[in-house]
VOTOR-305677 format. One record per residue: residue number from 1; residue in one letter; chain; x, y, z of N, C-alpha, C in turn. Coordinates in nm, 4 decimals. Example, Ala and Ser with C-alpha at 12.3 -4.5 7.8 and 13.67 -1.06 7.14 Angstrom:
1 / A / A / 1.3190 / -0.5690 / 0.7800 / 1.2300 / -0.4500 / 0.7800 / 1.3200 / -0.3300 / 0.7800
2 / S / A / 1.2850 / -0.2250 / 0.7080 / 1.3670 / -0.1060 / 0.7140 / 1.2900 / 0.0030 / 0.7870
END
This chain:
1 / M / A / -6.3453 / 3.1964 / 5.6893 / -6.3574 / 3.2993 / 5.5879 / -6.3548 / 3.2369 / 5.4490
2 / T / A / -6.4345 / 3.2932 / 5.3615 / -6.4334 / 3.2446 / 5.2231 / -6.3285 / 3.3198 / 5.1424
3 / A / A / -6.2849 / 3.2579 / 5.0344 / -6.1841 / 3.3199 / 4.9473 / -6.2441 / 3.4437 / 4.8798
4 / P / A / -6.1612 / 3.5427 / 4.8504 / -6.2120 / 3.6629 / 4.7833 / -6.2610 / 3.6317 / 4.6422
5 / R / A / -6.3691 / 3.6923 / 4.6054 / -6.4231 / 3.6785 / 4.4701 / -6.3446 / 3.7678 / 4.3742
6 / G / A / -6.3598 / 3.7416 / 4.2460 / -6.2974 / 3.8236 / 4.1434 / -6.4032 / 3.9020 / 4.0688
7 / Y / A / -6.3670 / 4.0204 / 4.0241 / -6.4630 / 4.1073 / 3.9552 / -6.4026 / 4.1618 / 3.8268
8 / A / A / -6.4866 / 4.1754 / 3.7254 / -6.4522 / 4.2469 / 3.6033 / -6.5376 / 4.3729 / 3.6056
9 / I / A / -6.4719 / 4.4878 / 3.5968 / -6.5419 / 4.6160 / 3.6024 / -6.5086 / 4.6928 / 3.4758
10 / A / A / -6.6125 / 4.7399 / 3.4065 / -6.5935 / 4.8138 / 3.2817 / -6.6698 / 4.9454 / 3.2870
11 / R / A / -6.6048 / 5.0482 / 3.2362 / -6.6694 / 5.1786 / 3.2172 / -6.6755 / 5.1995 / 3.0659
12 / L / A / -6.7957 / 5.2094 / 3.0131 / -6.8160 / 5.2216 / 2.8687 / -6.8657 / 5.3614 / 2.8360
13 / E / A / -6.8049 / 5.4217 / 2.7357 / -6.8465 / 5.5545 / 2.6913 / -6.8624 / 5.5555 / 2.5407
14 / G / A / -6.9526 / 5.6388 / 2.4921 / -6.9716 / 5.6553 / 2.3483 / -7.0114 / 5.5274 / 2.2778
15 / V / A / -7.0979 / 5.4503 / 2.3388 / -7.1405 / 5.3244 / 2.2793 / -7.2234 / 5.3534 / 2.1543
16 / E / A / -7.1803 / 5.2965 / 2.0427 / -7.2529 / 5.3096 / 1.9161 / -7.3469 / 5.1907 / 1.9041
17 / L / A / -7.4737 / 5.2126 / 1.9368 / -7.5699 / 5.1031 / 1.9321 / -7.5905 / 5.0584 / 1.7881
18 / G / A / -7.5894 / 4.9277 / 1.7691 / -7.6057 / 4.8708 / 1.6361 / -7.5997 / 4.7200 / 1.6437
19 / P / A / -7.5949 / 4.6534 / 1.5296 / -7.5966 / 4.5061 / 1.5281 / -7.4775 / 4.4427 / 1.6000
20 / E / A / -7.3592 / 4.5060 / 1.5962 / -7.2418 / 4.4471 / 1.6616 / -7.2575 / 4.4471 / 1.8136
21 / I / A / -7.3035 / 4.5595 / 1.8685 / -7.3245 / 4.5665 / 2.0142 / -7.4362 / 4.4705 / 2.0544
22 / A / A / -7.5411 / 4.4616 / 1.9751 / -7.6507 / 4.3684 / 2.0050 / -7.5994 / 4.2246 / 2.0069
23 / E / A / -7.5135 / 4.1901 / 1.9135 / -7.4574 / 4.0545 / 1.9097 / -7.3684 / 4.0300 / 2.0320
24 / Y / A / -7.2870 / 4.1292 / 2.0673 / -7.1993 / 4.1180 / 2.1845 / -7.2832 / 4.0909 / 2.3097
25 / I / A / -7.3866 / 4.1715 / 2.3292 / -7.4719 / 4.1552 / 2.4481 / -7.5402 / 4.0185 / 2.4456
26 / G / A / -7.5819 / 3.9745 / 2.3277 / -7.6484 / 3.8452 / 2.3160 / -7.5584 / 3.7262 / 2.3426
27 / R / A / -7.4273 / 3.7436 / 2.3250 / -7.3350 / 3.6302 / 2.3393 / -7.2495 / 3.6321 / 2.4663
28 / I / A / -7.2426 / 3.7432 / 2.5370 / -7.1471 / 3.7526 / 2.6494 / -7.1775 / 3.6530 / 2.7613
29 / E / A / -7.3057 / 3.6329 / 2.7934 / -7.3368 / 3.5428 / 2.9053 / -7.2903 / 3.4001 / 2.8798
30 / E / A / -7.3000 / 3.3522 / 2.7581 / -7.2549 / 3.2162 / 2.7279 / -7.1036 / 3.2020 / 2.7461
31 / T / A / -7.0290 / 3.3147 / 2.7384 / -6.8839 / 3.3078 / 2.7631 / -6.8530 / 3.3080 / 2.9120
32 / M / A / -6.9418 / 3.3663 / 2.9930 / -6.9182 / 3.3776 / 3.1373 / -6.9553 / 3.2505 / 3.2137
33 / T / A / -7.0594 / 3.1812 / 3.1699 / -7.1142 / 3.0663 / 3.2430 / -7.0106 / 2.9600 / 3.2779
34 / P / A / -6.9241 / 2.9179 / 3.1850 / -6.8265 / 2.8135 / 3.2213 / -6.7279 / 2.8558 / 3.3308
35 / F / A / -6.7171 / 2.9856 / 3.3556 / -6.6219 / 3.0363 / 3.4556 / -6.6933 / 3.0825 / 3.5831
36 / G / A / -6.8230 / 3.0550 / 3.5925 / -6.8997 / 3.0914 / 3.7116 / -6.9299 / 3.2403 / 3.7204
37 / G / A / -6.9278 / 3.3104 / 3.6078 / -6.9509 / 3.4546 / 3.6086 / -7.0976 / 3.4918 / 3.6035
38 / R / A / -7.1281 / 3.6072 / 3.6600 / -7.2646 / 3.6602 / 3.6570 / -7.2602 / 3.8119 / 3.6615
39 / F / A / -7.3643 / 3.8749 / 3.6113 / -7.3743 / 4.0204 / 3.6148 / -7.4148 / 4.0674 / 3.7542
40 / L / A / -7.3471 / 4.1700 / 3.8037 / -7.3902 / 4.2399 / 3.9245 / -7.4501 / 4.3751 / 3.8868
41 / V / A / -7.3874 / 4.4414 / 3.7905 / -7.4351 / 4.5709 / 3.7404 / -7.4234 / 4.5650 / 3.5891
42 / H / A / -7.5286 / 4.6114 / 3.5209 / -7.5247 / 4.6116 / 3.3749 / -7.5886 / 4.7412 / 3.3246
43 / G / A / -7.5122 / 4.8506 / 3.3381 / -7.5593 / 4.9797 / 3.2880 / -7.6765 / 5.0365 / 3.3644
44 / G / A / -7.6870 / 5.0071 / 3.4926 / -7.7969 / 5.0600 / 3.5736 / -7.7847 / 5.2098 / 3.5968
45 / R / A / -7.8850 / 5.2663 / 3.6595 / -7.8883 / 5.4093 / 3.6886 / -7.7736 / 5.4450 / 3.7834
46 / L / A / -7.6970 / 5.5472 / 3.7465 / -7.5844 / 5.5943 / 3.8276 / -7.6225 / 5.7227 / 3.8987
47 / V / A / -7.5754 / 5.7377 / 4.0207 / -7.5943 / 5.8610 / 4.0962 / -7.4560 / 5.9088 / 4.1389
48 / P / A / -7.3894 / 5.9921 / 4.0575 / -7.2566 / 6.0403 / 4.0969 / -7.2670 / 6.1263 / 4.2238
49 / V / A / -7.1849 / 6.0958 / 4.3213 / -7.1854 / 6.1737 / 4.4450 / -7.0531 / 6.2460 / 4.4674
50 / E / A / -6.9471 / 6.2053 / 4.3984 / -6.8176 / 6.2733 / 4.4059 / -6.7571 / 6.2722 / 4.2659
51 / G / A / -6.7220 / 6.3873 / 4.2149 / -6.6601 / 6.3961 / 4.0842 / -6.7593 / 6.3753 / 3.9711
52 / A / A / -6.7076 / 6.3834 / 3.8509 / -6.7910 / 6.3666 / 3.7321 / -6.7829 / 6.2226 / 3.6840
53 / W / A / -6.8895 / 6.1737 / 3.6257 / -6.8924 / 6.0390 / 3.5729 / -6.9609 / 6.0437 / 3.4377
54 / G / A / -6.9024 / 5.9779 / 3.3426 / -6.9647 / 5.9665 / 3.2122 / -6.9691 / 5.8209 / 3.1715
55 / G / A / -7.0699 / 5.7839 / 3.0995 / -7.0774 / 5.6484 / 3.0478 / -7.1548 / 5.5539 / 3.1359
56 / D / A / -7.1431 / 5.4261 / 3.1014 / -7.2148 / 5.3189 / 3.1710 / -7.1166 / 5.2319 / 3.2482
57 / L / A / -7.1661 / 5.1691 / 3.3534 / -7.0852 / 5.0807 / 3.4360 / -7.1365 / 4.9387 / 3.4211
58 / V / A / -7.0438 / 4.8443 / 3.4037 / -7.0767 / 4.7021 / 3.4001 / -6.9855 / 4.6342 / 3.5010
59 / M / A / -7.0443 / 4.5484 / 3.5849 / -6.9660 / 4.4785 / 3.6859 / -7.0071 / 4.3321 / 3.6867
60 / L / A / -6.9067 / 4.2451 / 3.6678 / -6.9287 / 4.1009 / 3.6664 / -6.8602 / 4.0387 / 3.7877
61 / E / A / -6.9192 / 3.9338 / 3.8423 / -6.8608 / 3.8644 / 3.9572 / -6.8221 / 3.7228 / 3.9154
62 / F / A / -6.7051 / 3.6787 / 3.9639 / -6.6559 / 3.5433 / 3.9395 / -6.6161 / 3.4820 / 4.0734
63 / P / A / -6.6052 / 3.3484 / 4.0810 / -6.5689 / 3.2850 / 4.2082 / -6.4364 / 3.3353 / 4.2656
64 / D / A / -6.3409 / 3.3725 / 4.1796 / -6.2135 / 3.4268 / 4.2266 / -6.1480 / 3.5018 / 4.1106
65 / L / A / -6.0389 / 3.5709 / 4.1389 / -5.9713 / 3.6519 / 4.0373 / -5.9167 / 3.5649 / 3.9240
66 / A / A / -5.8663 / 3.4459 / 3.9553 / -5.8120 / 3.3570 / 3.8525 / -5.9199 / 3.3215 / 3.7503
67 / R / A / -6.0418 / 3.2938 / 3.7980 / -6.1515 / 3.2605 / 3.7058 / -6.1897 / 3.3810 / 3.6199
68 / A / A / -6.1843 / 3.5009 / 3.6759 / -6.2131 / 3.6215 / 3.5979 / -6.1092 / 3.6381 / 3.4872
69 / E / A / -5.9823 / 3.6152 / 3.5204 / -5.8764 / 3.6251 / 3.4199 / -5.8916 / 3.5172 / 3.3124
70 / E / A / -5.9239 / 3.3950 / 3.3538 / -5.9442 / 3.2867 / 3.2575 / -6.0583 / 3.3214 / 3.1610
71 / W / A / -6.1672 / 3.3771 / 3.2142 / -6.2801 / 3.4175 / 3.1293 / -6.2359 / 3.5226 / 3.0279
72 / Y / A / -6.1666 / 3.6278 / 3.0754 / -6.1292 / 3.7371 / 2.9853 / -6.0385 / 3.6862 / 2.8732
73 / R / A / -5.9480 / 3.5955 / 2.9036 / -5.8522 / 3.5455 / 2.8046 / -5.9056 / 3.4263 / 2.7240
74 / S / A / -6.0261 / 3.3801 / 2.7580 / -6.0806 / 3.2609 / 2.6907 / -6.1083 / 3.2874 / 2.5427
75 / P / A / -6.0939 / 3.1842 / 2.4601 / -6.1224 / 3.1992 / 2.3175 / -6.2660 / 3.2464 / 2.2913
76 / G / A / -6.3603 / 3.2012 / 2.3724 / -6.5003 / 3.2420 / 2.3541 / -6.5192 / 3.3918 / 2.3722
77 / Y / A / -6.4590 / 3.4480 / 2.4785 / -6.4741 / 3.5924 / 2.5007 / -6.3903 / 3.6717 / 2.4015
78 / Q / A / -6.2699 / 3.6270 / 2.3742 / -6.1841 / 3.6986 / 2.2793 / -6.2491 / 3.7054 / 2.1405
79 / A / A / -6.3309 / 3.6051 / 2.1052 / -6.3991 / 3.6057 / 1.9758 / -6.5025 / 3.7172 / 1.9651
80 / I / A / -6.5680 / 3.7533 / 2.0771 / -6.6710 / 3.8584 / 2.0710 / -6.6191 / 3.9954 / 2.1135
81 / L / A / -6.5018 / 4.0010 / 2.1741 / -6.4466 / 4.1274 / 2.2242 / -6.4420 / 4.2379 / 2.1181
82 / P / A / -6.3995 / 4.2115 / 1.9944 / -6.3966 / 4.3185 / 1.8940 / -6.5339 / 4.3790 / 1.8641
83 / L / A / -6.6403 / 4.3050 / 1.8911 / -6.7751 / 4.3594 / 1.8708 / -6.8000 / 4.4787 / 1.9627
84 / R / A / -6.7398 / 4.4745 / 2.0828 / -6.7537 / 4.5868 / 2.1772 / -6.6470 / 4.6916 / 2.1535
85 / T / A / -6.5215 / 4.6503 / 2.1457 / -6.4120 / 4.7484 / 2.1381 / -6.4161 / 4.8302 / 2.0097
86 / G / A / -6.4785 / 4.7771 / 1.9052 / -6.4912 / 4.8533 / 1.7816 / -6.6035 / 4.9549 / 1.7845
87 / H / A / -6.6871 / 4.9515 / 1.8901 / -6.8052 / 5.0378 / 1.8932 / -6.8282 / 5.1053 / 2.0281
88 / A / A / -6.7254 / 5.1093 / 2.1117 / -6.7364 / 5.1772 / 2.2411 / -6.5957 / 5.2032 / 2.2956
89 / A / A / -6.5792 / 5.3174 / 2.3572 / -6.4552 / 5.3456 / 2.4302 / -6.4737 / 5.2845 / 2.5692
90 / S / A / -6.3745 / 5.2116 / 2.6161 / -6.3930 / 5.1459 / 2.7450 / -6.2640 / 5.1362 / 2.8238
91 / T / A / -6.2829 / 5.1277 / 2.9536 / -6.1756 / 5.0965 / 3.0472 / -6.2232 / 4.9736 / 3.1232
92 / V / A / -6.1412 / 4.8685 / 3.1253 / -6.1808 / 4.7431 / 3.1898 / -6.0702 / 4.7018 / 3.2855
93 / V / A / -6.1097 / 4.6618 / 3.4058 / -6.0137 / 4.6099 / 3.5038 / -6.0685 / 4.4807 / 3.5628
94 / L / A / -5.9769 / 4.3955 / 3.6034 / -6.0107 / 4.2773 / 3.6824 / -5.9551 / 4.3037 / 3.8211
95 / V / A / -6.0352 / 4.2787 / 3.9232 / -5.9925 / 4.3121 / 4.0592 / -6.0358 / 4.2028 / 4.1562
96 / E / A / -5.9508 / 4.1809 / 4.2551 / -5.9827 / 4.0839 / 4.3601 / -6.0651 / 4.1540 / 4.4673
97 / G / A / -6.1739 / 4.0902 / 4.5088 / -6.2574 / 4.1441 / 4.6161 / -6.1964 / 4.1142 / 4.7521
98 / V / A / -6.2767 / 4.1268 / 4.8553 / -6.2312 / 4.0991 / 4.9916 / -6.3006 / 3.9728 / 5.0422
99 / S / A / -6.2413 / 3.9106 / 5.1406 / -6.3004 / 3.7922 / 5.2020 / -6.4190 / 3.8324 / 5.2883
100 / D / A / -6.5076 / 3.7367 / 5.3134 / -6.6170 / 3.7624 / 5.4072 / -6.5569 / 3.7989 / 5.5424
101 / G / A / -6.6186 / 3.8895 / 5.6120 / -6.5692 / 3.9306 / 5.7428 / -6.4592 / 4.0344 / 5.7366
102 / H / A / -6.4299 / 4.0876 / 5.6180 / -6.3249 / 4.1890 / 5.6031 / -6.3655 / 4.3182 / 5.6737
103 / H / A / -6.2687 / 4.3834 / 5.7357 / -6.2875 / 4.5150 / 5.7975 / -6.1850 / 4.6101 / 5.7374
104 / A / A / -6.2219 / 4.7364 / 5.7227 / -6.1302 / 4.8357 / 5.6659 / -5.9985 / 4.8389 / 5.7425
105 / S / A / -6.0047 / 4.8192 / 5.8716 / -5.8831 / 4.8228 / 5.9518 / -5.7881 / 4.7081 / 5.9180
106 / D / A / -5.8386 / 4.6002 / 5.8567 / -5.7500 / 4.4915 / 5.8127 / -5.6521 / 4.5442 / 5.7083
107 / K / A / -5.6985 / 4.6305 / 5.6200 / -5.6131 / 4.6889 / 5.5164 / -5.5100 / 4.7815 / 5.5814
108 / L / A / -5.5520 / 4.8558 / 5.6805 / -5.4604 / 4.9450 / 5.7516 / -5.3454 / 4.8665 / 5.8121
109 / A / A / -5.3758 / 4.7531 / 5.8722 / -5.2714 / 4.6708 / 5.9335 / -5.1700 / 4.6243 / 5.8288
110 / R / A / -5.2187 / 4.5889 / 5.7077 / -5.1259 / 4.5453 / 5.6020 / -5.0453 / 4.6622 / 5.5472
111 / L / A / -5.1096 / 4.7775 / 5.5292 / -5.0395 / 4.8936 / 5.4745 / -4.9271 / 4.9400 / 5.5663
112 / F / A / -4.9511 / 4.9312 / 5.6969 / -4.8545 / 4.9826 / 5.7924 / -4.7867 / 4.8713 / 5.8711
113 / S / A / -4.7732 / 4.7535 / 5.8096 / -4.7084 / 4.6445 / 5.8820 / -4.5677 / 4.6891 / 5.9210
114 / G / A / -4.5308 / 4.6643 / 6.0426 / -4.4007 / 4.7067 / 6.0918 / -4.4022 / 4.8495 / 6.1446
115 / W / A / -4.5147 / 4.9164 / 6.1356 / -4.5214 / 5.0543 / 6.1839 / -4.6040 / 5.0535 / 6.3109
116 / R / A / -4.5374 / 5.0428 / 6.4213 / -4.6033 / 5.0220 / 6.5499 / -4.7030 / 5.1302 / 6.5912
117 / P / A / -4.6745 / 5.2594 / 6.5718 / -4.7733 / 5.3593 / 6.6163 / -4.9108 / 5.3413 / 6.5521
118 / A / A / -4.9161 / 5.3086 / 6.4241 / -5.0445 / 5.2896 / 6.3565 / -5.1169 / 5.1685 / 6.4138
119 / L / A / -5.0430 / 5.0636 / 6.4410 / -5.1049 / 4.9441 / 6.4956 / -5.1535 / 4.9671 / 6.6384
120 / R / A / -5.0784 / 5.0466 / 6.7152 / -5.1252 / 5.0792 / 6.8508 / -5.2534 / 5.1610 / 6.8438
121 / A / A / -5.2591 / 5.2588 / 6.7530 / -5.3791 / 5.3406 / 6.7370 / -5.4966 / 5.2533 / 6.6944
122 / L / A / -5.4717 / 5.1588 / 6.6061 / -5.5758 / 5.0667 / 6.5620 / -5.6257 / 4.9841 / 6.6799
123 / S / A / -5.5355 / 4.9364 / 6.7606 / -5.5720 / 4.8571 / 6.8764 / -5.6575 / 4.9383 / 6.9735
124 / R / A / -5.6175 / 5.0642 / 6.9968 / -5.6963 / 5.1520 / 7.0856 / -5.8358 / 5.1759 / 7.0287
125 / A / A / -5.8427 / 5.1993 / 6.8970 / -5.9716 / 5.2264 / 6.8324 / -6.0641 / 5.1058 / 6.8455
126 / R / A / -6.0098 / 4.9870 / 6.8309 / -6.0927 / 4.8670 / 6.8434 / -6.1440 / 4.8479 / 6.9858
127 / R / A / -6.0682 / 4.8975 / 7.0830 / -6.1125 / 4.8875 / 7.2232 / -6.1982 / 5.0064 / 7.2629
128 / G / A / -6.2243 / 5.0975 / 7.1677 / -6.3100 / 5.2122 / 7.1964 / -6.2387 / 5.3270 / 7.2650
129 / R / A / -6.1055 / 5.3230 / 7.2705 / -6.0307 / 5.4320 / 7.3324 / -5.9781 / 5.5234 / 7.2236
130 / R / A / -5.9779 / 5.6517 / 7.2532 / -5.9220 / 5.7484 / 7.1596 / -5.7712 / 5.7558 / 7.1785
131 / P / A / -5.6998 / 5.7810 / 7.0689 / -5.5554 / 5.7994 / 7.0839 / -5.5282 / 5.9283 / 7.1609
132 / P / A / -5.4153 / 5.9351 / 7.2304 / -5.3858 / 6.0561 / 7.3064 / -5.3685 / 6.1757 / 7.2134
133 / I / A / -5.4087 / 6.2933 / 7.2633 / -5.3923 / 6.4165 / 7.1863 / -5.2495 / 6.4639 / 7.2046
134 / R / A / -5.1833 / 6.4861 / 7.0956 / -5.0449 / 6.5338 / 7.1020 / -5.0467 / 6.6855 / 7.1023
135 / R / A / -4.9842 / 6.7435 / 7.1995 / -4.9780 / 6.8885 / 7.2097 / -4.8446 / 6.9369 / 7.1540
136 / A / A / -4.8454 / 7.0571 / 7.0961 / -4.7215 / 7.1132 / 7.0424 / -4.6241 / 7.1401 / 7.1563
137 / R / A / -4.4973 / 7.1157 / 7.1308 / -4.3963 / 7.1460 / 7.2317 / -4.3855 / 7.2974 / 7.2444
138 / P / A / -4.3629 / 7.3490 / 7.3633 / -4.3575 / 7.4941 / 7.3815 / -4.2521 / 7.5612 / 7.2939
139 / D / A / -4.1411 / 7.4922 / 7.2663 / -4.0357 / 7.5568 / 7.1884 / -4.0684 / 7.5620 / 7.0392
140 / T / A / -4.1747 / 7.4950 / 6.9963 / -4.2113 / 7.5003 / 6.8547 / -4.3455 / 7.5689 / 6.8339
141 / A / A / -4.4178 / 7.5937 / 6.9403 / -4.5485 / 7.6572 / 6.9273 / -4.5309 / 7.8051 / 6.8962
142 / P / A / -4.6238 / 7.8644 / 6.8175 / -4.6149 / 8.0081 / 6.7901 / -4.6171 / 8.0865 / 6.9207
143 / G / A / -4.5227 / 8.1750 / 6.9332 / -4.5148 / 8.2574 / 7.0550 / -4.4517 / 8.1851 / 7.1727
144 / G / A / -4.4138 / 8.0600 / 7.1547 / -4.3503 / 7.9844 / 7.2625 / -4.2024 / 8.0186 / 7.2705
145 / R / A / -4.1263 / 7.9344 / 7.3400 / -3.9841 / 7.9615 / 7.3559 / -3.9097 / 7.9648 / 7.2233
146 / G / A / -3.9674 / 7.9033 / 7.1176 / -3.9030 / 7.9043 / 6.9883 / -3.8911 / 8.0451 / 6.9312
147 / A / A / -3.9729 / 8.1374 / 6.9801 / -3.9683 / 8.2749 / 6.9308 / -3.8651 / 8.3577 / 7.0053
148 / V / A / -3.8001 / 8.3007 / 7.1046 / -3.7021 / 8.3743 / 7.1849 / -3.5716 / 8.3855 / 7.1069
149 / G / A / -3.5135 / 8.5042 / 7.1046 / -3.3875 / 8.5265 / 7.0342 / -3.2690 / 8.4697 / 7.1099
150 / R / A / -3.1478 / 8.4879 / 7.0542 / -3.0268 / 8.4334 / 7.1165 / -2.9993 / 8.4938 / 7.2531
151 / S / A / -3.0332 / 8.6175 / 7.2676 / -3.0017 / 8.6824 / 7.3948 / -3.0995 / 8.6447 / 7.5045
152 / G / A / -3.2039 / 8.5731 / 7.4679 / -3.3010 / 8.5342 / 7.5700 / -3.4170 / 8.6314 / 7.5771
153 / S / A / -3.4096 / 8.7425 / 7.5060 / -3.5213 / 8.8356 / 7.5077 / -3.5986 / 8.8220 / 7.3770
154 / R / A / -3.7222 / 8.8565 / 7.3823 / -3.8048 / 8.8486 / 7.2627 / -3.7721 / 8.9661 / 7.1719
155 / P / A / -3.7691 / 8.9399 / 7.0416 / -3.7451 / 9.0510 / 6.9508 / -3.8607 / 9.1506 / 6.9587
156 / T / A / -3.8286 / 9.2762 / 6.9538 / -3.9331 / 9.3777 / 6.9622 / -3.9247 / 9.4687 / 6.8415
157 / A / A / -4.0370 / 9.5189 / 6.8008 / -4.0419 / 9.6157 / 6.6913 / -4.0467 / 9.7538 / 6.7540
158 / P / A / -3.9974 / 9.8552 / 6.6824 / -4.0058 / 9.9897 / 6.7386 / -4.1514 / 10.0287 / 6.7595
159 / C / A / -4.1750 / 10.0995 / 6.8666 / -4.3101 / 10.1424 / 6.8995 / -4.3446 / 10.2625 / 6.8117
160 / P / A / -4.4542 / 10.2518 / 6.7373 / -4.4885 / 10.3663 / 6.6527 / -4.5248 / 10.4869 / 6.7383
161 / R / A / -4.4902 / 10.6033 / 6.6907 / -4.5235 / 10.7272 / 6.7639 / -4.6632 / 10.7701 / 6.7293
162 / R / A / -4.7262 / 10.8253 / 6.8285 / -4.8599 / 10.8792 / 6.8051 / -4.8482 / 11.0178 / 6.7450
163 / P / A / -4.9344 / 11.0442 / 6.6498 / -4.9299 / 11.1813 / 6.5953 / -4.9716 / 11.2808 / 6.7053
164 / T / A / -4.9059 / 11.3946 / 6.7072 / -4.9372 / 11.4956 / 6.8114 / -5.0202 / 11.6079 / 6.7568
END
C-alpha cells in the first residue's frame, strides 16, 4: 500500500476579480511545485446533489499531509496569501487522504475497535452473509406480555353502549 496523499481543499465565495486575484492565480503554482503539489480541481463546474452550495471549489494534491502543511506555511505561499484573503471569503482545510486499496469498512473497524458486534457484522458482510434479524422480545412488543397488568389480565376499557 502507498502512503496517503495530502490535500488542500478551499471553498471560495464572493471573489472580487481584479489585479490582486490575477496575481495570486499567476503565482500560486510556483509555490506548490517545490512541495510536489498539483491542482485536481480549480473552480470547475459543480453539480450540487445534496444541500446548498455556494462559491467555487479548489482542491490541491500533495505527496502527503506533511508536504501540504509545509506548502501552506512556506514563506512563498504566505507572501501571496493576502492577495486572496483580502478579496475572497474562504474556508480552507488540509486533509489526509486514504491509502491505495482502502475500503470503507476499514474505517468502520477503526471506529468500532474493541466493539465485537460491529466487527462480527463486518466479517459476515465480507463473507456475503446477512446479519441475523433481531426480533422484539414478546414482553416488550406492542400487545405482547408487556401489556399485561399486575393481576395477569389485560386492562380493559368499558364497553361503550349502543344507542337504543
